[in-house]
PyMOL Python script that loads the backbone (N, CA, C, O; Angstrom):
from pymol import cmd

cmd.read_pdbstr("""\
ATOM      1  N   MET A   1       0.867  -1.101   0.215  1.00  0.00           N
ATOM      2  CA  MET A   1       0.055  -0.145  -0.061  1.00  0.00           C
ATOM      3  C   MET A   1       0.888   1.171   0.128  1.00  0.00           C
ATOM      4  O   MET A   1       1.699   1.291   1.046  1.00  0.00           O
ATOM      5  N   THR A   2       0.623   2.198  -0.842  1.00  0.00           N
ATOM      6  CA  THR A   2       1.298   3.599  -0.838  1.00  0.00           C
ATOM      7  C   THR A   2       0.624   4.616  -0.131  1.00  0.00           C
ATOM      8  O   THR A   2      -0.593   4.577   0.047  1.00  0.00           O
ATOM      9  N   VAL A   3       1.366   5.545   0.291  1.00  0.00           N
ATOM     10  CA  VAL A   3       0.831   6.614   1.133  1.00  0.00           C
ATOM     11  C   VAL A   3       0.466   7.636  -0.074  1.00  0.00           C
ATOM     12  O   VAL A   3       1.150   7.767  -1.088  1.00  0.00           O
ATOM     13  N   GLN A   4      -0.577   8.245   0.175  1.00  0.00           N
ATOM     14  CA  GLN A   4      -1.072   9.163  -0.662  1.00  0.00           C
ATOM     15  C   GLN A   4      -0.717  10.773  -0.086  1.00  0.00           C
ATOM     16  O   GLN A   4      -1.200  11.282   0.926  1.00  0.00           O
ATOM     17  N   THR A   5       0.164  11.339  -0.937  1.00  0.00           N
ATOM     18  CA  THR A   5       0.472  12.924  -0.710  1.00  0.00           C
ATOM     19  C   THR A   5       0.144  13.771  -1.493  1.00  0.00           C
ATOM     20  O   THR A   5       0.283  13.657  -2.711  1.00  0.00           O
ATOM     21  N   SER A   6      -0.413  14.893  -0.833  1.00  0.00           N
ATOM     22  CA  SER A   6      -0.843  15.985  -1.517  1.00  0.00           C
ATOM     23  C   SER A   6      -0.031  16.528  -2.617  1.00  0.00           C
ATOM     24  O   SER A   6       1.174  16.683  -2.417  1.00  0.00           O
ATOM     25  N   LYS A   7      -0.547  16.836  -3.758  1.00  0.00           N
ATOM     26  CA  LYS A   7       0.366  17.547  -4.852  1.00  0.00           C
ATOM     27  C   LYS A   7       0.002  19.240  -4.825  1.00  0.00           C
ATOM     28  O   LYS A   7       0.454  20.031  -5.654  1.00  0.00           O
ATOM     29  N   ASN A   8      -0.821  19.576  -3.802  1.00  0.00           N
ATOM     30  CA  ASN A   8      -1.043  21.154  -3.669  1.00  0.00           C
ATOM     31  C   ASN A   8       0.083  21.656  -2.929  1.00  0.00           C
ATOM     32  O   ASN A   8       0.572  21.050  -1.976  1.00  0.00           O
ATOM     33  N   PRO A   9       0.498  22.760  -3.364  1.00  0.00           N
ATOM     34  CA  PRO A   9       1.458  23.455  -2.572  1.00  0.00           C
ATOM     35  C   PRO A   9       0.966  23.980  -1.088  1.00  0.00           C
ATOM     36  O   PRO A   9      -0.176  24.401  -0.904  1.00  0.00           O
ATOM     37  N   GLN A  10       1.879  23.910  -0.139  1.00  0.00           N
ATOM     38  CA  GLN A  10       1.582  24.074   1.181  1.00  0.00           C
ATOM     39  C   GLN A  10       1.612  25.623   1.309  1.00  0.00           C
ATOM     40  O   GLN A  10       2.527  26.176   0.699  1.00  0.00           O
ATOM     41  N   VAL A  11       0.817  26.347   1.957  1.00  0.00           N
ATOM     42  CA  VAL A  11       0.778  27.883   2.121  1.00  0.00           C
ATOM     43  C   VAL A  11       1.557  28.136   3.118  1.00  0.00           C
ATOM     44  O   VAL A  11       1.411  27.465   4.139  1.00  0.00           O
ATOM     45  N   ASP A  12       2.546  29.139   3.064  1.00  0.00           N
ATOM     46  CA  ASP A  12       3.386  29.788   4.121  1.00  0.00           C
ATOM     47  C   ASP A  12       2.607  30.799   4.926  1.00  0.00           C
ATOM     48  O   ASP A  12       2.420  31.923   4.461  1.00  0.00           O
ATOM     49  N   ILE A  13       2.126  30.439   6.158  1.00  0.00           N
ATOM     50  CA  ILE A  13       1.285  31.249   6.881  1.00  0.00           C
ATOM     51  C   ILE A  13       2.072  32.596   7.381  1.00  0.00           C
ATOM     52  O   ILE A  13       1.360  33.467   7.881  1.00  0.00           O
ATOM     53  N   ALA A  14       3.460  32.836   7.290  1.00  0.00           N
ATOM     54  CA  ALA A  14       4.253  33.682   7.619  1.00  0.00           C
ATOM     55  C   ALA A  14       4.334  34.857   6.686  1.00  0.00           C
ATOM     56  O   ALA A  14       4.663  35.990   7.037  1.00  0.00           O
ATOM     57  N   GLU A  15       4.009  34.494   5.472  1.00  0.00           N
ATOM     58  CA  GLU A  15       4.148  35.267   4.224  1.00  0.00           C
ATOM     59  C   GLU A  15       2.881  35.396   3.408  1.00  0.00           C
ATOM     60  O   GLU A  15       2.211  34.371   3.285  1.00  0.00           O
ATOM     61  N   ASP A  16       2.441  36.548   2.813  1.00  0.00           N
ATOM     62  CA  ASP A  16       1.507  36.813   1.825  1.00  0.00           C
ATOM     63  C   ASP A  16       1.852  36.087   0.534  1.00  0.00           C
ATOM     64  O   ASP A  16       2.995  36.210   0.093  1.00  0.00           O
ATOM     65  N   ASN A  17       0.936  35.321  -0.124  1.00  0.00           N
ATOM     66  CA  ASN A  17       1.257  34.908  -1.354  1.00  0.00           C
ATOM     67  C   ASN A  17       2.338  33.754  -1.514  1.00  0.00           C
ATOM     68  O   ASN A  17       2.566  33.369  -2.661  1.00  0.00           O
ATOM     69  N   ALA A  18       2.919  33.259  -0.616  1.00  0.00           N
ATOM     70  CA  ALA A  18       4.038  32.464  -0.612  1.00  0.00           C
ATOM     71  C   ALA A  18       3.721  31.018  -0.298  1.00  0.00           C
ATOM     72  O   ALA A  18       2.905  30.735   0.579  1.00  0.00           O
ATOM     73  N   PHE A  19       4.328  30.144  -0.971  1.00  0.00           N
ATOM     74  CA  PHE A  19       4.123  28.592  -0.885  1.00  0.00           C
ATOM     75  C   PHE A  19       5.201  27.933  -0.731  1.00  0.00           C
ATOM     76  O   PHE A  19       6.217  28.380  -1.263  1.00  0.00           O
ATOM     77  N   PHE A  20       5.256  26.848  -0.055  1.00  0.00           N
ATOM     78  CA  PHE A  20       6.154  25.892   0.234  1.00  0.00           C
ATOM     79  C   PHE A  20       5.984  24.642  -0.643  1.00  0.00           C
ATOM     80  O   PHE A  20       4.839  24.227  -0.824  1.00  0.00           O
ATOM     81  N   PRO A  21       7.168  23.923  -1.279  1.00  0.00           N
ATOM     82  CA  PRO A  21       6.570  22.697  -2.131  1.00  0.00           C
ATOM     83  C   PRO A  21       5.660  21.820  -1.685  1.00  0.00           C
ATOM     84  O   PRO A  21       5.438  21.793  -0.474  1.00  0.00           O
ATOM     85  N   SER A  22       5.032  21.030  -2.476  1.00  0.00           N
ATOM     86  CA  SER A  22       4.028  20.114  -2.029  1.00  0.00           C
ATOM     87  C   SER A  22       4.522  18.882  -1.331  1.00  0.00           C
ATOM     88  O   SER A  22       5.690  18.618  -1.614  1.00  0.00           O
ATOM     89  N   GLU A  23       3.985  18.121  -0.556  1.00  0.00           N
ATOM     90  CA  GLU A  23       4.287  16.691   0.212  1.00  0.00           C
ATOM     91  C   GLU A  23       4.786  15.953  -0.863  1.00  0.00           C
ATOM     92  O   GLU A  23       5.824  15.309  -0.709  1.00  0.00           O
ATOM     93  N   TYR A  24       4.133  15.957  -2.041  1.00  0.00           N
ATOM     94  CA  TYR A  24       4.445  15.068  -3.064  1.00  0.00           C
ATOM     95  C   TYR A  24       5.928  15.423  -3.772  1.00  0.00           C
ATOM     96  O   TYR A  24       6.804  14.596  -4.025  1.00  0.00           O
ATOM     97  N   SER A  25       5.976  16.707  -3.998  1.00  0.00           N
ATOM     98  CA  SER A  25       7.339  17.164  -4.689  1.00  0.00           C
ATOM     99  C   SER A  25       8.728  16.904  -3.579  1.00  0.00           C
ATOM    100  O   SER A  25       9.871  16.687  -3.981  1.00  0.00           O
ATOM    101  N   LEU A  26       8.390  16.969  -2.368  1.00  0.00           N
ATOM    102  CA  LEU A  26       9.314  16.873  -1.400  1.00  0.00           C
ATOM    103  C   LEU A  26       9.650  15.242  -1.163  1.00  0.00           C
ATOM    104  O   LEU A  26      10.748  14.891  -0.732  1.00  0.00           O
ATOM    105  N   ALA A  27       8.680  14.369  -1.463  1.00  0.00           N
ATOM    106  CA  ALA A  27       9.030  13.131  -1.342  1.00  0.00           C
ATOM    107  C   ALA A  27       9.631  12.370  -2.489  1.00  0.00           C
ATOM    108  O   ALA A  27      10.024  11.204  -2.453  1.00  0.00           O
ATOM    109  N   ASN A  28       9.647  13.209  -3.533  1.00  0.00           N
ATOM    110  CA  ASN A  28      10.531  12.973  -4.707  1.00  0.00           C
ATOM    111  C   ASN A  28      11.642  13.379  -4.994  1.00  0.00           C
ATOM    112  O   ASN A  28      12.159  13.139  -6.085  1.00  0.00           O
ATOM    113  N   ILE A  29      12.352  14.246  -3.826  1.00  0.00           N
ATOM    114  CA  ILE A  29      13.546  14.785  -4.031  1.00  0.00           C
ATOM    115  C   ILE A  29      14.645  13.523  -3.489  1.00  0.00           C
ATOM    116  O   ILE A  29      14.442  12.968  -2.409  1.00  0.00           O
ATOM    117  N   PRO A  30      15.587  13.224  -4.198  1.00  0.00           N
ATOM    118  CA  PRO A  30      16.682  12.334  -3.796  1.00  0.00           C
ATOM    119  C   PRO A  30      17.350  12.806  -2.569  1.00  0.00           C
ATOM    120  O   PRO A  30      17.690  13.971  -2.367  1.00  0.00           O
ATOM    121  N   VAL A  31      17.510  11.824  -1.777  1.00  0.00           N
ATOM    122  CA  VAL A  31      18.156  12.253  -0.328  1.00  0.00           C
ATOM    123  C   VAL A  31      19.513  13.018  -0.306  1.00  0.00           C
ATOM    124  O   VAL A  31      19.767  13.886   0.528  1.00  0.00           O
ATOM    125  N   PRO A  32      20.508  12.557  -1.463  1.00  0.00           N
ATOM    126  CA  PRO A  32      21.679  13.327  -1.760  1.00  0.00           C
ATOM    127  C   PRO A  32      21.430  14.846  -1.965  1.00  0.00           C
ATOM    128  O   PRO A  32      22.215  15.660  -1.478  1.00  0.00           O
ATOM    129  N   SER A  33      20.374  15.226  -2.662  1.00  0.00           N
ATOM    130  CA  SER A  33      20.031  16.602  -3.036  1.00  0.00           C
ATOM    131  C   SER A  33      19.513  17.202  -1.624  1.00  0.00           C
ATOM    132  O   SER A  33      19.952  18.321  -1.359  1.00  0.00           O
ATOM    133  N   LEU A  34      18.806  16.723  -0.861  1.00  0.00           N
ATOM    134  CA  LEU A  34      18.413  17.462   0.445  1.00  0.00           C
ATOM    135  C   LEU A  34      19.594  17.743   1.475  1.00  0.00           C
ATOM    136  O   LEU A  34      19.674  18.699   2.247  1.00  0.00           O
ATOM    137  N   ILE A  35      20.534  16.643   1.304  1.00  0.00           N
ATOM    138  CA  ILE A  35      21.794  17.116   2.097  1.00  0.00           C
ATOM    139  C   ILE A  35      22.552  18.191   1.442  1.00  0.00           C
ATOM    140  O   ILE A  35      23.113  19.010   2.171  1.00  0.00           O
ATOM    141  N   LEU A  36      22.651  18.307   0.077  1.00  0.00           N
ATOM    142  CA  LEU A  36      23.380  19.370  -0.515  1.00  0.00           C
ATOM    143  C   LEU A  36      22.433  20.684  -0.287  1.00  0.00           C
ATOM    144  O   LEU A  36      23.030  21.706   0.053  1.00  0.00           O
ATOM    145  N   MET A  37      21.188  20.747  -0.424  1.00  0.00           N
ATOM    146  CA  MET A  37      20.483  21.887  -0.041  1.00  0.00           C
ATOM    147  C   MET A  37      20.841  22.491   1.272  1.00  0.00           C
ATOM    148  O   MET A  37      21.186  23.649   1.509  1.00  0.00           O
ATOM    149  N   ALA A  38      20.666  21.294   2.227  1.00  0.00           N
ATOM    150  CA  ALA A  38      20.702  21.609   3.613  1.00  0.00           C
ATOM    151  C   ALA A  38      22.245  22.391   3.883  1.00  0.00           C
ATOM    152  O   ALA A  38      22.287  23.372   4.624  1.00  0.00           O
ATOM    153  N   TRP A  39      23.331  21.931   3.299  1.00  0.00           N
ATOM    154  CA  TRP A  39      24.488  22.205   3.321  1.00  0.00           C
ATOM    155  C   TRP A  39      24.905  23.727   2.865  1.00  0.00           C
ATOM    156  O   TRP A  39      25.757  24.490   3.322  1.00  0.00           O
ATOM    157  N   THR A  40      24.038  23.860   1.863  1.00  0.00           N
ATOM    158  CA  THR A  40      23.984  25.281   1.071  1.00  0.00           C
ATOM    159  C   THR A  40      23.566  26.101   1.868  1.00  0.00           C
ATOM    160  O   THR A  40      24.297  27.019   2.241  1.00  0.00           O
ATOM    161  N   ILE A  41      22.248  25.959   2.333  1.00  0.00           N
ATOM    162  CA  ILE A  41      21.772  26.909   3.394  1.00  0.00           C
ATOM    163  C   ILE A  41      22.510  27.251   4.382  1.00  0.00           C
ATOM    164  O   ILE A  41      22.671  28.427   4.710  1.00  0.00           O
ATOM    165  N   GLN A  42      23.138  26.083   5.074  1.00  0.00           N
ATOM    166  CA  GLN A  42      24.049  26.522   6.314  1.00  0.00           C
ATOM    167  C   GLN A  42      25.145  27.426   5.784  1.00  0.00           C
ATOM    168  O   GLN A  42      25.442  28.452   6.396  1.00  0.00           O
ATOM    169  N   ASN A  43      25.668  27.121   4.815  1.00  0.00           N
ATOM    170  CA  ASN A  43      26.757  28.035   4.473  1.00  0.00           C
ATOM    171  C   ASN A  43      26.428  29.425   4.145  1.00  0.00           C
ATOM    172  O   ASN A  43      27.079  30.421   4.460  1.00  0.00           O
ATOM    173  N   ARG A  44      25.461  29.377   3.549  1.00  0.00           N
ATOM    174  CA  ARG A  44      24.965  30.829   3.077  1.00  0.00           C
ATOM    175  C   ARG A  44      24.553  31.617   4.278  1.00  0.00           C
ATOM    176  O   ARG A  44      24.756  32.828   4.193  1.00  0.00           O
ATOM    177  N   ILE A  45      24.006  31.164   5.391  1.00  0.00           N
ATOM    178  CA  ILE A  45      23.772  31.633   6.872  1.00  0.00           C
ATOM    179  C   ILE A  45      25.108  32.151   7.256  1.00  0.00           C
ATOM    180  O   ILE A  45      25.354  33.343   7.440  1.00  0.00           O
ATOM    181  N   ALA A  46      25.928  31.205   7.362  1.00  0.00           N
ATOM    182  CA  ALA A  46      27.420  31.373   7.890  1.00  0.00           C
ATOM    183  C   ALA A  46      28.154  32.505   7.146  1.00  0.00           C
ATOM    184  O   ALA A  46      28.884  33.277   7.769  1.00  0.00           O
ATOM    185  N   VAL A  47      27.962  32.609   5.800  1.00  0.00           N
ATOM    186  CA  VAL A  47      28.744  33.519   5.175  1.00  0.00           C
ATOM    187  C   VAL A  47      27.964  35.008   5.510  1.00  0.00           C
ATOM    188  O   VAL A  47      28.642  36.022   5.679  1.00  0.00           O
ATOM    189  N   SER A  48      26.665  35.030   5.578  1.00  0.00           N
ATOM    190  CA  SER A  48      26.004  36.174   5.459  1.00  0.00           C
ATOM    191  C   SER A  48      26.264  36.670   7.179  1.00  0.00           C
ATOM    192  O   SER A  48      26.294  37.877   7.418  1.00  0.00           O
ATOM    193  N   ILE A  49      26.403  35.886   8.067  1.00  0.00           N
ATOM    194  CA  ILE A  49      26.805  36.380   9.558  1.00  0.00           C
ATOM    195  C   ILE A  49      28.101  36.755   9.566  1.00  0.00           C
ATOM    196  O   ILE A  49      28.480  37.663  10.306  1.00  0.00           O
ATOM    197  N   LYS A  50      28.933  36.097   8.742  1.00  0.00           N
ATOM    198  CA  LYS A  50      30.411  36.536   9.041  1.00  0.00           C
ATOM    199  C   LYS A  50      30.671  37.986   8.247  1.00  0.00           C
ATOM    200  O   LYS A  50      31.485  38.807   8.669  1.00  0.00           O
ATOM    201  N   PHE A  51      29.903  38.183   7.089  1.00  0.00           N
ATOM    202  CA  PHE A  51      30.217  39.602   6.572  1.00  0.00           C
ATOM    203  C   PHE A  51      29.350  40.574   6.907  1.00  0.00           C
ATOM    204  O   PHE A  51      29.375  41.650   6.310  1.00  0.00           O
ATOM    205  N   TRP A  52      28.390  40.299   7.995  1.00  0.00           N
ATOM    206  CA  TRP A  52      27.541  41.684   8.493  1.00  0.00           C
ATOM    207  C   TRP A  52      28.373  42.274   9.565  1.00  0.00           C
ATOM    208  O   TRP A  52      28.010  43.306  10.131  1.00  0.00           O
TER     209      TRP A  52
END
""", "prot")
cmd.dss("prot")
cmd.show_as("cartoon", "prot")
cmd.util.cbc("prot")
cmd.orient("prot")
């Protein structure tokens, strides 16, 4: 049995007219891509803190 995930984008309650990727989209991202995205986000935060 497979789990049904929504293909509708998730509303970002903190911003007007902003959305997060759907559960379906997030479920189809390969794990190495998620790790790379997290690493990139952490480095951008570190760089922005370093230069401010």
